[in-house]
C-alpha positions as CSV (number, residue, x, y, z in Angstrom):
1,M,0.0,0.0,0.0
2,A,1.4,3.4,-0.9
3,N,2.1,6.1,1.7
4,T,-0.2,9.0,0.7
5,D,1.3,11.3,3.4
6,A,4.8,11.4,1.8
7,A,3.8,13.7,-1.0
8,P,2.3,16.5,1.3
9,A,5.4,16.2,3.6
10,S,7.8,16.5,0.7
11,Q,5.9,19.6,-0.6
12,A,5.9,21.2,2.8
13,A,9.6,20.7,3.1
14,A,10.1,22.2,-0.4
15,D,7.9,25.2,0.5
16,D,9.9,25.6,3.7
17,H,13.2,25.6,1.9
18,K,11.9,28.2,-0.6
19,E,10.7,30.4,2.2
20,Q,14.1,30.2,3.8
21,A,15.8,31.2,0.5
22,I,13.9,34.6,0.4
23,Q,15.7,37.3,2.6
24,E,15.6,40.9,3.3
25,L,19.1,42.3,3.1
26,P,20.5,45.8,3.7
27,V,22.5,46.4,0.5
28,N,24.7,49.3,-0.7
29,L,25.3,49.1,-4.6
30,I,28.9,49.7,-5.4
31,G,29.0,49.4,-9.1
32,L,27.5,47.9,-12.3
33,V,29.6,45.0,-13.6
34,L,27.6,43.7,-16.6
35,A,24.6,44.9,-18.6
36,L,23.5,43.0,-21.6
37,P,21.4,44.6,-24.3
38,G,17.8,44.4,-23.5
39,T,15.2,42.4,-25.4
40,S,11.7,43.4,-26.0
41,Y,10.2,39.9,-25.4
42,F,12.1,38.3,-22.5
43,S,13.3,39.3,-19.1
44,N,16.7,41.1,-18.9
45,Y,19.3,41.3,-16.1
46,E,22.2,43.4,-14.9
47,V,25.0,42.3,-12.6
48,F,26.2,44.5,-9.7
49,V,28.8,44.3,-7.0
50,A,27.2,45.4,-3.8
51,R,28.0,45.6,-0.1
52,R,25.9,43.7,2.3
53,R,25.8,44.8,6.0
54,T,26.2,41.7,8.2
55,S,26.4,43.6,11.5
56,K,26.7,47.3,12.7
57,D,30.3,47.6,11.8
58,E,30.8,44.7,9.3
59,T,30.1,44.4,5.6
60,V,30.8,41.9,2.9
61,L,30.8,42.0,-0.9
62,I,28.1,40.2,-2.8
63,K,27.0,39.7,-6.4
64,L,23.6,41.1,-7.1
65,V,21.7,40.1,-10.1
66,Y,18.9,42.5,-11.0
67,E,16.2,41.1,-13.2
68,F,13.7,43.2,-15.1
69,L,11.1,43.0,-17.8
70,P,11.3,45.1,-21.0
71,Y,8.9,47.7,-19.7
72,Q,10.6,48.1,-16.4
73,R,13.6,50.5,-15.7
74,R,17.1,49.1,-15.5
75,L,18.7,49.5,-12.1
76,S,21.5,51.3,-13.8
77,D,19.1,53.9,-14.9
78,F,18.6,55.1,-11.2
79,D,20.9,57.5,-9.5
80,L,23.2,55.1,-7.7
81,K,26.0,57.5,-7.0
82,N,24.8,58.2,-3.4
83,T,25.7,55.8,-0.6
84,K,22.1,54.8,0.2
85,V,21.4,51.5,1.7
86,Y,18.4,49.6,0.2
87,K,16.7,46.8,2.2
88,L,16.0,44.5,-0.7
89,T,14.1,41.2,-0.8
90,V,16.5,38.8,-2.4
91,V,16.8,35.1,-3.2
92,R,20.1,33.4,-2.5
93,D,21.4,31.6,-5.7
94,A,24.5,29.6,-5.1
95,T,24.6,28.6,-8.8
96,C,25.9,32.0,-9.8
97,D,28.5,32.6,-7.1
98,E,31.7,34.0,-8.6
99,T,35.0,35.3,-7.5
100,L,35.6,39.1,-7.5
101,A,38.3,38.6,-10.1
102,Q,35.9,36.6,-12.4
103,M,33.3,39.4,-12.1
104,L,35.7,42.2,-12.9
105,R,37.5,40.3,-15.7
106,P,36.4,41.8,-19.1
107,Q,34.1,39.5,-20.8
108,I,34.7,39.0,-24.6
109,D,31.7,37.2,-26.1
110,E,30.6,38.3,-29.5
111,S,27.3,36.2,-29.3
112,H,26.2,38.3,-26.3
113,P,27.7,41.8,-26.7
114,G,27.1,43.9,-23.6
115,K,28.7,46.6,-21.6
116,Q,31.4,45.7,-19.2
117,Y,32.0,48.3,-16.5
118,T,35.1,49.0,-14.4
119,I,34.8,49.6,-10.7
120,D,37.4,51.6,-8.8
121,P,39.5,49.2,-6.9
122,A,39.7,51.7,-4.0
123,V,35.9,51.4,-3.5
124,L,36.2,47.6,-3.1
125,G,38.6,48.0,-0.3
126,P,41.1,45.3,0.8
127,N,39.0,42.4,-0.5
128,D,40.7,39.3,-1.9
129,P,40.0,39.1,-5.7
130,N,39.9,35.3,-5.3
131,S,37.3,35.4,-2.6
132,V,33.9,34.0,-3.8
133,L,31.0,36.4,-3.6
134,A,27.7,35.0,-2.7
135,C,25.1,35.7,-5.4
136,Y,21.6,37.0,-4.7
137,R,18.9,37.8,-7.1
138,T,16.3,40.5,-6.9
139,T,13.7,42.0,-9.3
140,A,12.5,45.3,-10.5
141,D,9.4,45.0,-8.5
142,E,11.3,44.2,-5.2
143,F,13.5,47.2,-5.9
144,R,10.5,49.5,-6.4
145,K,8.9,48.2,-3.2
146,S,12.2,48.9,-1.4
147,V,12.5,52.4,-2.7
148,S,8.9,53.3,-1.8
149,K,9.5,52.0,1.8
150,T,12.4,54.3,2.3
151,R,10.7,57.5,1.1
């Protein structure tokens, strides 16, 4: 006889894991690393180096992937020159973790021409270029919600 309680239990575990993956992080955007040309049919994304506050006096660098639809604003279109900290809802995605050196290395890929940006090394501080940056994903909708909360 089959155990019919196994499916609901596994679904509950999956839902619990998904719920844990969604976090609210205080994030300060340092700079844009990659922006591919936008499409008019599919979602687009930009990649940023950001500083995540872990405690009152401690921060770590992270990789932030900002996903947006063709009718939404790019994050790079906002004035990011100030040192504002945004409390963003993000999802941790270990599949896109990368070292700082990999992120800042110029990408030459003719099939996906995009803009590669340089970030002033002084802004990054004494971070090891071989340290792996945890990757987090957010969306244009989540950024809009965060900005509206801070006003």
